[in-house]
N, C-alpha and C positions, 0 to 999 in steps of 0.2 A: 231488802231485796234489791232496791235500786243501787245501793252502795256496792253490793256485790257485783252487779253488772258493770258499774263504772270501773271498779278495780280490775275486773277481768279484761275489759276493753283496754285499760291502760297497760296491763301486763302484755297483751297481745301486740299493742302498738310498739312497746319497748322491744319485744322480741323481734318484730319485723325490722325495726330500725337497726338492731344489732346485726341482723342477717345482711341487711344492705351494706352496713359498714364493713362487715367481714368480706363480702363479695368484692367490694371496692378495693379492699386491701390485697386480696389474693389474685384477682383477675389480671392486673398487669404482669405479675410474676408468672402466672400460668401462660398468659399470652406470649410473654417473652420466651418462656421455655419452648412453646410450640411454634414459634415464628420460624418460617423457613429462612435459612441464611441468605444474606444479601448476595446477589450474583457477583461473581468475580469479574474484575475489570479485564479487558482484552489483554493487558500486560500480564496479569496474574494467571489468566487462562491460557496463555500461549503454549501450544504443544511443542514448539521448537523455539530455540533461542537464536535469533538472527543478529543480535547486537554484536558490535565489534568492527574491526577494520578488515576489508577484503580486497584482494588484488585480482584483476581480471586475468584469466589465462586464455590467450587467443590461440585456439587450435584449428579454426576454420575461418573462411572468408577473410584471410589475411590481407589480401589486396584491397578489400573494401574497408577494413577496419584500421590497419596500421599505416595506411597512406590514403591520400585523396585520389580516388579513381578519376580517369579522364572524363571529360564532359561527354554525355550521351551513353556512358556504360551503365546500362540498366539490367544487366544480366541477373536473372533470378527473381526479378520483381515483375509481377503482372500489372501493367498500368493501363488505364483508360486512355483514349486519344488525348484528353485534356492533361492527364498525368504525364504522358510522353512529351507533349508539347512543352510543358512546364519544365521537365528535366532537361530538354534540349536548349532551353533559354537560360540555363543557369549562368549567373554572372557574379562571382564572388566579390568583385570590386563594387558592384551595385549593392550587394548585401552589406558590405562594410559601410558604404556611404549612407545607407538607410538605417543603420544601427541594428542590423539583423545578423550579425556575425555568429549569433548563438542558434541559428536555425537548425543546425545538426546536433545540437545539445538539448533539444526538447525531449519530452517524455517518449516519443516514438523511437528515439535512437540512443538516448543517454546511457542505457545499460550496455550498449554495444561499444561505447567508446573505451579504448584501452586506458587503464589507470586504476585508481583505487576508489573505493566507496567506504563510507562510515555509516553504520546503522545504529540508532539509539532511540530511546523512548523520550518523546517530548513531555508526555504525561501518560496517564493510565490507558488512554484510548487513541493515542497518536504516535505513529512511528515516523521517525525522521531519517531520510537518506541524504547524505552529503556526498558530492562527487568532487574529486580534485580536478577532473577534466571539466573545464568550463565553470568551475566554482558554482555548481548548481545545488539547490536544495529541494527535495521532494518531501511532502507531508502526506502520509497515508492515514486516513481517518476511518476509525471504526465507529459504527453506530451513526448517529446524526452527523451530517456533514455541514459545516458552516457555509452560508451563502457566500459565493465569491464576491469580493469587493473590488471595484474598479475594473480595469481592462483584463482580458485573459492573459495568462502567463505561459511561459514555455513548458511548465510542468503540469498545468491544468489542475483539475480537482479530482483527487484519488479517493475512492471508497474501498475499504479493506475489510476482509473477514477471514477467520480461520476456517479451514475445511478439514474434516476428519475422514480418513480413508480406511477401507478394510473393515473387519469385524462383521457384525450382523448376526442374527439368530442368537442373541444373548452374549456374543463375544465382543470384547472391547475393541475399539478402533486400533489399527496397526500403527498408523503414523498420521501426522498432520502436515498441512502446507498452508501457505498464505495466498489468498486470491485477491487481486486488486483490479479494479476497473477505473480507468481515467477518461474523463471527457473535459470539454470546455477549455482546451488548450489553444495556444496560438499555432497557426500553420507552421510546419517545420519540414525537416528533411529526414528521410530514412537512411541516407548516406550523405557523406560530405559533398558529393558532386551534384547535389540538387535534386535527387529523387524525392518527390514531394509526398506529404500527407496534409490534409486540409483541416479546417477548424471543426468540421463535423465528424472527424475521425473518432473511433472508440479504440482505446488501447487496453487489452486484457492481459494480465500477467499472473503467472504462478511461480511462487518462490518455494523451492524444495531444498532441504538440508540433507547432505549425505556425509556419513562418517567412514573414512577410509581405514583399512586395517592398520596402516602405519600411524594412526592417530590424528591425521590431518582432517580438517572439516572443509567441505565443499558446498558452495551455494550455487544452485542451478536456477536461472531465471528464464522461463519460457515466456515469450512476448508474442502476442497476436495483435496486429494492427489491421483494422477494418475501416475503409474509407469509401463512401459511395461516389465521391467526386474524382479521386485520382487512382484508386486501386480497383482493378477488375477482379481480384481475388484477395483473400486475406494474406498478409505478409507475416510469416511465422519464423521466428528465430529462437535459438537457445544459447544463452550466455553463461559461462562458467567463471566462478570466483573461488579463490582459496583463502581461508582465514589466516590473518597474520597476527602473531602475538607481539611482534615488534612493530610499533606504530611510527617508526622513524622515517619510513618511506613516503609519508604523506607529502604531496607536492602540488598544491593548488595552482592551476594555470588558467589564464583567461580563454574565452572562446576564440577560435580561429576559423575564419571563413574559407581558408585555402588548404 
């Protein structure tokens, strides 16, 4: 009887071991089959393709964008008393002497500068914008934003996200756009004649892609600059760019204070 009990126990133990081994073999495969797919990178999930070379099309604010306005011309900008005093003290020679010729090429105004921009992906979560005006480079970071190293820069630290519009009630979104918020920049100019924004400013942008019936592609960048120091109200602009298939027009030029 004792032998029968031992044999039964041995058989049960062997069966249990086989079951454990079988589960160990099939569980990874089953888990792999049931595992949700890894989330797509911002590059792979992009609802619109902003990459390529774009040329600015200046259809408004010509006298503020295509030339340097005279000192004190602050038309269209609501400034605080401190902002007005700063604009009236603009001195391009002083800016040049202090190494600040790029003050009008910072994030608050760079998309308003006439010229061309190039947009590309640095990696799966970082968009790069290069400008031929002032030879500036912007990095738009999706997700975690690296801590800024060293002194603030003209382009600051930009946080980006895709936004989907339309849809609802079970319907898919109609279109997407890029939303960017930039902080931590050096003080700069909203216009080349010294209309200021400060280090505490917040620059919010919306990038939208439009397809014209003639086959051309247009990029519209809406920019909102808010600054408690120099602006009495948000400064809002809209800048238009047309995509170029021929990249031969690229012409990088240095910052000019005048």
